C-alpha positions as CSV (number, residue, x, y, z in Angstrom):
1,M,7.9,9.6,-21.5
2,K,6.5,10.9,-18.2
3,D,3.2,9.7,-19.1
4,L,4.4,6.0,-19.0
5,Q,5.8,6.5,-15.6
6,E,2.6,8.3,-14.3
7,A,0.7,5.3,-15.8
8,A,2.7,2.9,-13.8
9,I,2.7,4.8,-10.4
10,G,-1.0,4.8,-11.2
11,K,-1.3,1.2,-11.5
12,L,0.8,0.6,-8.3
13,A,-1.3,2.7,-6.6
14,E,-4.8,1.3,-8.0
15,R,-3.4,-2.3,-6.5
16,G,-2.5,-0.7,-3.3
17,V,1.3,0.3,-3.6
18,T,1.9,3.7,-3.1
19,I,5.6,5.8,-3.7
20,A,5.4,6.3,0.0
21,D,5.2,2.3,0.8
22,I,8.3,1.8,-1.7
23,T,9.8,4.5,0.1
24,A,9.3,3.0,3.8
25,G,9.8,-0.4,2.6
26,T,13.4,0.4,1.0
27,Q,14.0,2.7,4.4
28,T,13.4,-0.2,6.6
29,F,15.3,-2.6,4.5
30,L,18.1,-0.3,4.3
31,T,18.0,0.1,8.2
32,D,17.3,-3.5,9.1
33,K,20.3,-4.6,6.7
34,Y,22.7,-1.9,7.3
35,H,21.8,-0.1,10.7
36,D,22.2,3.3,9.0
37,T,20.9,6.4,9.5
38,I,18.8,7.2,6.0
39,D,19.1,10.3,4.4
40,T,15.6,11.0,3.4
41,E,16.1,13.3,0.8
42,K,18.6,10.8,-1.0
43,L,16.4,7.9,-0.6
44,T,13.5,9.8,-2.2
45,A,15.5,10.7,-5.3
46,A,16.9,6.7,-5.4
47,V,12.8,5.8,-5.6
48,Q,12.0,8.4,-8.1
49,H,15.0,7.5,-10.3
50,V,14.1,3.7,-10.2
51,L,10.4,4.4,-10.7
52,H,11.1,6.9,-13.7
53,K,13.0,4.6,-16.0
54,D,11.1,3.4,-18.9
55,E,11.9,0.0,-18.6
56,V,10.9,-0.4,-15.2
57,A,7.4,1.3,-16.0
58,D,7.3,-1.2,-18.9
59,I,7.5,-4.2,-16.5
60,I,5.3,-2.6,-13.9
61,L,2.4,-2.1,-16.2
62,T,3.0,-5.8,-18.0
63,A,3.0,-7.5,-14.5
64,I,-0.2,-5.9,-13.5
65,Y,-1.7,-6.5,-16.7
66,L,-0.6,-10.1,-16.2
67,D,-2.1,-10.0,-12.6
68,E,-5.2,-8.4,-13.7
69,Q,-5.8,-10.9,-16.7
70,A,-5.1,-13.7,-14.5
71,A,-8.3,-12.8,-12.2
72,L,-10.2,-12.8,-15.6
73,M,-9.3,-16.2,-16.7
74,P,-11.8,-19.1,-16.8
75,E,-11.7,-21.2,-13.7
76,T,-11.6,-24.0,-16.4
77,Q,-8.0,-22.5,-17.3
78,P,-5.4,-24.9,-15.5
79,L,-2.9,-21.9,-15.4
80,K,-5.4,-20.0,-13.0
81,A,-5.4,-22.7,-10.5
82,R,-1.5,-22.2,-10.5
83,L,-1.5,-18.5,-10.4
84,Q,-4.3,-18.2,-7.7
85,R,-1.7,-20.2,-5.5
86,D,1.5,-18.6,-6.6
87,A,2.6,-22.1,-7.6
88,N,6.4,-23.0,-7.6
89,G,7.7,-23.3,-10.8
90,H,5.9,-20.7,-12.6
91,N,8.9,-18.2,-12.3
92,V,7.5,-15.9,-14.7
93,D,6.8,-13.4,-11.6
94,E,10.8,-13.8,-10.8
95,I,11.7,-13.2,-14.2
96,L,9.9,-9.9,-14.6
97,A,11.2,-8.7,-11.5
98,I,14.7,-9.5,-11.9
99,A,14.5,-7.6,-15.1
100,I,13.7,-4.5,-13.1
101,T,16.7,-5.3,-10.5
102,Q,19.5,-6.3,-13.5
103,Q,18.9,-2.5,-14.5
104,F,20.6,-1.4,-11.2
105,S,23.0,-4.0,-10.2
106,A,23.9,-7.5,-9.2
107,A,23.5,-6.6,-5.6
108,A,20.0,-5.6,-6.5
109,T,18.7,-9.0,-7.8
110,V,20.6,-10.8,-4.8
111,H,18.6,-8.6,-2.6
112,Y,15.4,-8.9,-4.5
113,G,15.7,-12.7,-3.9
114,L,16.1,-12.3,-0.1
115,L,13.3,-9.9,-0.1
116,D,11.2,-12.5,-2.3
117,D,12.1,-15.2,0.5
118,L,11.5,-13.4,3.6
119,K,8.4,-11.1,2.2
120,P,8.5,-8.4,4.9
121,G,5.9,-5.7,5.6
122,L,3.7,-4.8,2.6
123,I,5.6,-7.5,0.4
124,G,4.2,-10.3,2.6
125,E,1.0,-8.5,2.8
126,I,0.4,-8.5,-1.0
127,N,1.4,-12.1,-1.4
128,D,-0.9,-13.3,1.3
129,R,-4.0,-11.5,-0.2
130,T,-6.9,-13.7,-1.2
131,D,-9.2,-11.1,-2.6
132,S,-7.1,-10.6,-5.9
133,I,-4.4,-12.4,-7.7
134,N,-0.9,-10.6,-7.1
135,V,1.6,-13.4,-8.2
136,Y,3.5,-10.6,-10.1
137,L,2.9,-7.6,-7.6
138,D,4.9,-8.8,-4.8
139,D,7.8,-9.8,-7.1
140,I,7.4,-6.4,-8.5
141,L,7.6,-4.7,-5.0
142,A,10.4,-6.5,-4.0
143,A,12.3,-5.6,-7.0
144,L,11.5,-1.7,-6.8
145,I,12.8,-1.8,-3.0
146,A,16.1,-3.7,-3.8
147,S,16.6,-1.6,-6.8
148,S,16.0,1.6,-4.8
149,A,18.0,0.3,-1.7
150,M,21.0,0.0,-4.4
151,T,20.5,3.2,-5.9
152,Y,20.4,4.9,-2.5
153,L,23.7,3.4,-1.7
154,E,25.2,4.5,-5.2
155,L,23.9,8.1,-4.4
156,L,26.0,7.9,-1.3
157,G,29.0,7.4,-2.9
158,G,28.9,4.0,-3.7
159,N,27.9,0.5,-1.9
160,N,30.7,0.0,0.4
161,Y,29.0,-3.2,2.2
């Protein structure tokens, strides 16, 4: 299903999130959290592993589709106003993000929560954009970074933290 993963990676890029962004966000997260030197080859492998799972690609494509459809929704729809402001209580964005992280580890889910809370770097930039609806995209990026970080630690021989 290489076409599925490539479609997801392409849609991310259309919305302003590249593989390089995910890798850089993961490296920053790992460096800030664990203060380690990063093995870039293993980091690249971790990001690729996360992005090349069918289930992850499905969720990415679904989330981006929901953001795109929210933008097309008539202003008269009460849900549109909630999506435009990423209203508390909507939670579907978090549910989709957690569906990604749970495929990797409980630690990935915990770290996603931290990233979603702090919104560092591109996660926050996407969250704060006013030119488009990105209710789902910022959460997906946070989940991809958290999942890539935990996959990276596994590739190093296990999460010893």
